[in-house]
Backbone as a printed PyTorch tensor [residue, N CA C, xyz], in Angstrom:
tensor([[[ 82.2660, -42.2110, -17.6630],
         [ 81.1550, -41.2940, -17.5490],
         [ 81.1820, -40.5810, -16.2050]],

        [[ 81.6670, -41.2820, -15.1820],
         [ 81.7100, -40.6720, -13.8620],
         [ 82.6600, -39.4810, -13.8220]],

        [[ 83.7200, -39.5480, -14.5940],
         [ 84.6920, -38.4560, -14.6130],
         [ 84.0330, -37.1930, -15.1640]],

        [[ 83.2760, -37.3540, -16.2330],
         [ 82.5800, -36.2050, -16.8170],
         [ 81.5490, -35.6410, -15.8460]],

        [[ 80.8080, -36.5110, -15.2050],
         [ 79.7920, -36.0610, -14.2400],
         [ 80.4340, -35.2750, -13.1040]],

        [[ 81.5540, -35.7560, -12.5930],
         [ 82.2420, -35.0580, -11.4980],
         [ 82.7580, -33.6950, -11.9770]],

        [[ 83.3030, -33.6820, -13.1790],
         [ 83.8210, -32.4280, -13.7170],
         [ 82.6890, -31.4100, -13.8930]],

        [[ 81.5770, -31.8540, -14.4860],
         [ 80.4330, -30.9760, -14.6950],
         [ 79.8740, -30.4860, -13.3670]],

        [[ 79.7520, -31.3800, -12.3850],
         [ 79.2520, -30.9860, -11.0690],
         [ 80.1750, -29.9380, -10.4450]],

        [[ 81.4760, -30.1230, -10.5810],
         [ 82.4380, -29.1710, -10.0330],
         [ 82.3030, -27.8030, -10.6910]],

        [[ 82.1200, -27.7730, -12.0130],
         [ 81.9640, -26.5060, -12.7300],
         [ 80.6690, -25.8010, -12.3280]],

        [[ 79.5840, -26.5400, -12.2680],
         [ 78.2990, -25.9420, -11.9010],
         [ 78.3550, -25.4350, -10.4670]],

        [[ 78.9620, -26.2040,  -9.5850],
         [ 79.0830, -25.7960,  -8.1840],
         [ 79.9420, -24.5230,  -8.0680]],

        [[ 81.0260, -24.4570,  -8.8470],
         [ 81.8850, -23.2700,  -8.8480],
         [ 81.1160, -22.0480,  -9.3390]],

        [[ 80.3180, -22.2370, -10.3760],
         [ 79.5170, -21.1250, -10.8820],
         [ 78.4960, -20.6670,  -9.8420]],

        [[ 77.9040, -21.6080,  -9.1430],
         [ 76.9120, -21.2650,  -8.1240],
         [ 77.5550, -20.5110,  -6.9570]],

        [[ 78.7080, -20.9900,  -6.5240],
         [ 79.3900, -20.3590,  -5.3940],
         [ 79.9580, -18.9910,  -5.7520]],

        [[ 80.4010, -18.8200,  -6.9850],
         [ 81.0110, -17.5550,  -7.4290],
         [ 80.0980, -16.8210,  -8.4020]],

        [[ 78.8450, -16.8140,  -8.0900],
         [ 77.8330, -16.2320,  -8.9670],
         [ 78.1120, -14.7610,  -9.2520]],

        [[ 78.5380, -14.0160,  -8.2580],
         [ 78.7910, -12.5880,  -8.4440],
         [ 79.9150, -12.3340,  -9.4540]],

        [[ 80.9300, -13.1800,  -9.4470],
         [ 82.0340, -13.0310, -10.4040],
         [ 81.5550, -13.2610, -11.8330]],

        [[ 80.7400, -14.2890, -12.0350],
         [ 80.2380, -14.5830, -13.3690],
         [ 79.2680, -13.5160, -13.8610]],

        [[ 78.4560, -12.9600, -12.9590],
         [ 77.5340, -11.8950, -13.3420],
         [ 78.2990, -10.6270, -13.7270]],

        [[ 79.3800, -10.3300, -12.9980],
         [ 80.2000,  -9.1670, -13.3330],
         [ 80.8320,  -9.3470, -14.7100]],

        [[ 81.3010, -10.5710, -15.0010],
         [ 81.8650, -10.8410, -16.3260],
         [ 80.8150, -10.6530, -17.4120]],

        [[ 79.5920, -11.1160, -17.1500],
         [ 78.5120, -10.9840, -18.1290],
         [ 78.1690,  -9.5160, -18.3480]],

        [[ 78.0950,  -8.7410, -17.2650],
         [ 77.8120,  -7.3130, -17.3910],
         [ 78.9150,  -6.6120, -18.1870]],

        [[ 80.1700,  -6.9980, -17.9260],
         [ 81.2930,  -6.4110, -18.6540],
         [ 81.1650,  -6.7010, -20.1500]],

        [[ 80.8150,  -7.9270, -20.5020],
         [ 80.6560,  -8.2930, -21.9030],
         [ 79.4980,  -7.5280, -22.5460]],

        [[ 78.4060,  -7.3380, -21.8070],
         [ 77.2720,  -6.5980, -22.3440],
         [ 77.6360,  -5.1350, -22.5700]],

        [[ 78.3650,  -4.5440, -21.6260],
         [ 78.7950,  -3.1540, -21.7810],
         [ 79.7290,  -3.0300, -22.9830]],

        [[ 80.6330,  -3.9790, -23.1090],
         [ 81.5660,  -3.9640, -24.2360],
         [ 80.8000,  -4.1100, -25.5580]],

        [[ 79.7860,  -4.9460, -25.5570],
         [ 78.9810,  -5.1410, -26.7640],
         [ 78.2390,  -3.8530, -27.1180]],

        [[ 77.6810,  -3.1820, -26.1130],
         [ 76.9650,  -1.9280, -26.3590],
         [ 77.9260,  -0.8740, -26.8920]],

        [[ 79.1180,  -0.7860, -26.3020],
         [ 80.1070,   0.1690, -26.7940],
         [ 80.4990,  -0.1600, -28.2320]],

        [[ 80.6270,  -1.4470, -28.5260],
         [ 80.9490,  -1.8630, -29.8920],
         [ 79.8570,  -1.4580, -30.8640]],

        [[ 78.6040,  -1.5720, -30.4270],
         [ 77.5020,  -1.1470, -31.2800],
         [ 77.5360,   0.3500, -31.4910]],

        [[ 77.8800,   1.0940, -30.4440],
         [ 77.9850,   2.5440, -30.5910],
         [ 79.0750,   2.9010, -31.5850]],

        [[ 80.2050,   2.2100, -31.5250],
         [ 81.2840,   2.4770, -32.4680],
         [ 80.8410,   2.1160, -33.8810]],

        [[ 80.0980,   1.0050, -34.0140],
         [ 79.6100,   0.6240, -35.3330],
         [ 78.6280,   1.6690, -35.8570]],

        [[ 77.8170,   2.2290, -34.9680],
         [ 76.8740,   3.2550, -35.3750],
         [ 77.6080,   4.5040, -35.8400]],

        [[ 78.6560,   4.8730, -35.1270],
         [ 79.4470,   6.0340, -35.5380],
         [ 80.0560,   5.7840, -36.9130]],

        [[ 80.5680,   4.5820, -37.1360],
         [ 81.1290,   4.2350, -38.4430],
         [ 80.0820,   4.2800, -39.5260]],

        [[ 78.8710,   3.8180, -39.2160],
         [ 77.7960,   3.8420, -40.1980],
         [ 77.4070,   5.2720, -40.5230]],

        [[ 77.3880,   6.1470, -39.5100],
         [ 77.0630,   7.5370, -39.7630],
         [ 78.1220,   8.1810, -40.6420]],

        [[ 79.3760,   7.8590, -40.4010],
         [ 80.4510,   8.4100, -41.2230],
         [ 80.3050,   7.9140, -42.6580]],

        [[ 79.8920,   6.6530, -42.8220],
         [ 79.7250,   6.1030, -44.1580],
         [ 78.5750,   6.8120, -44.8790]],

        [[ 77.5080,   7.1120, -44.1580],
         [ 76.3850,   7.8060, -44.7690],
         [ 76.8060,   9.1940, -45.2100]],

        [[ 77.6250,   9.8560, -44.4140],
         [ 78.0730,  11.1940, -44.7710],
         [ 78.9320,  11.1730, -46.0260]],

        [[ 79.7100,  10.1300, -46.2110],
         [ 80.5750,  10.0400, -47.3900],
         [ 79.7940,   9.6840, -48.6380]],

        [[ 78.6730,   9.0470, -48.4750],
         [ 77.8800,   8.6310, -49.6230],
         [ 77.6140,   7.1430, -49.5620]],

        [[ 76.4660,   6.7660, -50.0290],
         [ 76.0870,   5.3560, -49.9860],
         [ 76.7960,   4.5750, -51.0830]],

        [[ 77.2270,   3.3700, -50.7730],
         [ 77.7750,   2.5340, -51.8370],
         [ 76.6520,   2.1120, -52.7740]],

        [[ 76.9850,   1.9220, -54.0120],
         [ 75.9510,   1.5410, -54.9570],
         [ 75.4450,   0.1540, -54.6420]],

        [[ 74.1750,   0.0120, -54.7510],
         [ 73.5660,  -1.2600, -54.3940],
         [ 72.7840,  -1.8490, -55.5370]],

        [[ 71.9750,  -2.7820, -55.1780],
         [ 71.1770,  -3.5150, -56.1390],
         [ 70.0890,  -2.6080, -56.7180]],

        [[ 69.8320,  -2.7210, -57.9980],
         [ 68.7800,  -1.9760, -58.6920],
         [ 68.9560,  -0.4660, -58.5890]],

        [[ 70.1540,  -0.0060, -58.5950],
         [ 70.3990,   1.4320, -58.5420],
         [ 70.9490,   1.8970, -59.8820]],

        [[ 70.3430,   2.9520, -60.4120],
         [ 70.7860,   3.5410, -61.6710],
         [ 71.1830,   4.9850, -61.3840]],

        [[ 72.4010,   5.3500, -61.7710],
         [ 72.8680,   6.7240, -61.6040],
         [ 73.0050,   7.3470, -62.9840]],

        [[ 72.6530,   8.6120, -63.0860],
         [ 72.8540,   9.2630, -64.3760],
         [ 73.3750,  10.6730, -64.1760]],

        [[ 74.0870,  11.1360, -65.1940],
         [ 74.6980,  12.4590, -65.1760],
         [ 74.3960,  13.1260, -66.5030]],

        [[ 73.8130,  14.2920, -66.4130],
         [ 73.4500,  15.0500, -67.6010],
         [ 74.3830,  16.2480, -67.7080]],

        [[ 75.0630,  16.3610, -68.8340],
         [ 75.9890,  17.4790, -69.0240],
         [ 75.7340,  18.1240, -70.3830]],

        [[ 76.1510,  19.3620, -70.4970],
         [ 75.9540,  20.0770, -71.7520],
         [ 77.1210,  19.8240, -72.6980]],

        [[ 76.8230,  19.9100, -73.9870],
         [ 77.8450,  19.7570, -75.0190],
         [ 77.4740,  20.6720, -76.1840]],

        [[ 78.3820,  20.8260, -77.0910],
         [ 78.0990,  21.6530, -78.2710],
         [ 77.0690,  20.9130, -79.1150]],

        [[ 75.9220,  21.5290, -79.3280],
         [ 74.8910,  20.9210, -80.1680],
         [ 73.9070,  20.0540, -79.4040]],

        [[ 73.9420,  20.0740, -78.0890],
         [ 72.9720,  19.2680, -77.3440],
         [ 73.4220,  18.9380, -75.9290]],

        [[ 73.0380,  17.7790, -75.4720],
         [ 73.3680,  17.3140, -74.1240],
         [ 73.8750,  15.8780, -74.1900]],

        [[ 74.6500,  15.5100, -73.1520],
         [ 75.1600,  14.1470, -73.0340],
         [ 74.6180,  13.5630, -71.7480]],

        [[ 74.0500,  12.3760, -71.8400],
         [ 73.5050,  11.6770, -70.6800],
         [ 74.3090,  10.3960, -70.4630]],

        [[ 75.0130,  10.3220, -69.3380],
         [ 75.7480,   9.1140, -68.9690],
         [ 74.9200,   8.3620, -67.9390]],

        [[ 74.6160,   7.1020, -68.2300],
         [ 73.8270,   6.2620, -67.3330],
         [ 74.7290,   5.1510, -66.8330]],

        [[ 74.7720,   4.9820, -65.5170],
         [ 75.6350,   3.9620, -64.9240],
         [ 74.8060,   3.0960, -63.9890]],

        [[ 75.0370,   1.8000, -64.0610],
         [ 74.3630,   0.8720, -63.1480],
         [ 75.3670,  -0.1650, -62.6780]],

        [[ 75.0900,  -0.7260, -61.5040],
         [ 75.9790,  -1.7170, -60.9050],
         [ 75.3390,  -3.0850, -61.0150]],

        [[ 76.0580,  -4.0250, -61.5970],
         [ 75.5850,  -5.4020, -61.7140],
         [ 76.2080,  -6.2110, -60.5870]],

        [[ 75.3960,  -6.5760, -59.6110],
         [ 75.9080,  -7.2620, -58.4270],
         [ 76.3860,  -8.6760, -58.7560]],

        [[ 75.7600,  -9.3210, -59.7040],
         [ 76.1710, -10.6820, -60.0550],
         [ 77.5800, -10.7170, -60.6250]],

        [[ 77.8920,  -9.7620, -61.4940],
         [ 79.2080,  -9.7080, -62.1230],
         [ 80.1890,  -8.8410, -61.3560]],

        [[ 79.6920,  -8.0740, -60.3950],
         [ 80.4850,  -7.1000, -59.6370],
         [ 81.1680,  -6.1340, -60.6010]],

        [[ 80.3530,  -5.5770, -61.5040],
         [ 80.8600,  -4.6520, -62.5070],
         [ 79.9130,  -3.4650, -62.6450]],

        [[ 80.4760,  -2.3440, -63.0570],
         [ 79.6780,  -1.1730, -63.3850],
         [ 79.4770,  -1.1500, -64.8970]],

        [[ 78.2270,  -1.0470, -65.3180],
         [ 77.9100,  -0.9040, -66.7350],
         [ 77.5990,   0.5530, -66.9990]],

        [[ 78.1540,   1.0900, -68.0730],
         [ 77.9630,   2.4950, -68.3930],
         [ 77.4960,   2.6210, -69.8400]],

        [[ 76.5500,   3.5270, -70.0470],
         [ 76.0300,   3.7900, -71.3860],
         [ 75.9370,   5.2970, -71.5700]],

        [[ 76.3310,   5.7830, -72.7330],
         [ 76.2990,   7.2090, -73.0230],
         [ 75.2780,   7.4830, -74.1230]],

        [[ 74.4310,   8.4770, -73.8960],
         [ 73.4120,   8.8770, -74.8640],
         [ 73.6380,  10.3420, -75.2230]],

        [[ 73.3570,  10.7030, -76.4770],
         [ 73.4460,  12.0820, -76.9380],
         [ 72.0270,  12.5620, -77.2130]],

        [[ 71.6910,  13.7110, -76.6130],
         [ 70.3820,  14.3190, -76.8360],
         [ 70.6130,  15.5800, -77.6610]],

        [[ 70.1540,  15.5860, -78.9070],
         [ 70.4110,  16.7390, -79.7700],
         [ 69.6860,  18.0000, -79.2900]],

        [[ 70.2140,  19.1250, -79.6870],
         [ 69.6170,  20.4120, -79.3310],
         [ 68.2610,  20.5330, -80.0200]],

        [[ 67.2870,  21.1060, -79.3200],
         [ 65.9470,  21.2700, -79.8830],
         [ 64.9860,  20.1780, -79.4650]],

        [[ 65.4760,  19.1030, -78.8780],
         [ 64.6230,  18.0120, -78.4070],
         [ 64.2900,  18.2730, -76.9450]],

        [[ 63.0620,  17.9170, -76.5380],
         [ 62.6610,  18.0800, -75.1450],
         [ 63.5170,  17.1570, -74.2630]],

        [[ 64.3750,  17.7550, -73.4390],
         [ 65.3480,  16.9900, -72.6430],
         [ 64.6410,  16.1050, -71.6180]],

        [[ 63.6480,  16.6480, -70.9190],
         [ 62.9440,  15.8760, -69.8960],
         [ 62.2800,  14.6400, -70.4650]],

        [[ 61.6330,  14.7910, -71.6140],
         [ 60.9590,  13.6640, -72.2540],
         [ 61.9670,  12.6030, -72.6950]],

        [[ 63.0770,  13.0560, -73.2730],
         [ 64.0900,  12.1120, -73.7560],
         [ 64.7600,  11.3800, -72.5920]],

        [[ 65.0600,  12.1030, -71.5070],
         [ 65.6700,  11.4690, -70.3310],
         [ 64.7170,  10.4340, -69.7550]],

        [[ 63.4390,  10.7490, -69.6840],
         [ 62.4510,   9.7900, -69.1730],
         [ 62.4300,   8.5250, -70.0350]],

        [[ 62.4660,   8.6850, -71.3410],
         [ 62.4830,   7.5240, -72.2390],
         [ 63.7380,   6.6720, -72.0210]],

        [[ 64.8810,   7.3510, -71.8780],
         [ 66.1430,   6.6310, -71.7040],
         [ 66.1460,   5.8600, -70.3760]],

        [[ 65.6660,   6.4990, -69.3150],
         [ 65.6230,   5.8260, -68.0110],
         [ 64.6750,   4.6330, -68.0660]],

        [[ 63.5270,   4.7830, -68.7280],
         [ 62.6090,   3.6520, -68.8880],
         [ 63.2600,   2.5190, -69.6790]],

        [[ 64.0160,   2.8700, -70.7070],
         [ 64.7390,   1.8680, -71.4860],
         [ 65.7480,   1.1210, -70.6020]],

        [[ 66.4670,   1.8610, -69.7640],
         [ 67.4390,   1.2310, -68.8570],
         [ 66.7400,   0.3190, -67.8510]],

        [[ 65.5710,   0.7060, -67.3770],
         [ 64.8210,  -0.1440, -66.4430],
         [ 64.3690,  -1.4320, -67.1130]],

        [[ 64.0000,  -1.3590, -68.3840],
         [ 63.5770,  -2.5500, -69.1090],
         [ 64.7450,  -3.4970, -69.3500]],

        [[ 65.9570,  -2.9430, -69.5170],
         [ 67.1530,  -3.7620, -69.7610],
         [ 67.4220,  -4.7420, -68.6210]],

        [[ 66.9940,  -4.4040, -67.4290],
         [ 67.2630,  -5.2330, -66.2640],
         [ 66.6590,  -6.5710, -66.4590]]])
């Protein structure tokens, strides 16, 4: 036990005597950490510009025209399975598109 006590006393005494060196090292690490955060922020901004990755409870849909009506593709990401589920709906011509899309989106929300 005496060996450990002597070693610890020597380390603490060295830190006390060379306090300025240890503080400079700490400041260097803090500056490096701040710079690292700035780089991470730049990376996050670049990621936002490219588009957000799909996350939990997110439903994407695409409405396109077709002969005789419209096509609605609904895509959702299942985080548990790590899979994208896709469903295609056909909206015939003459039907109120907004009303039908609202019904389909509500149906997809209930599926969850």
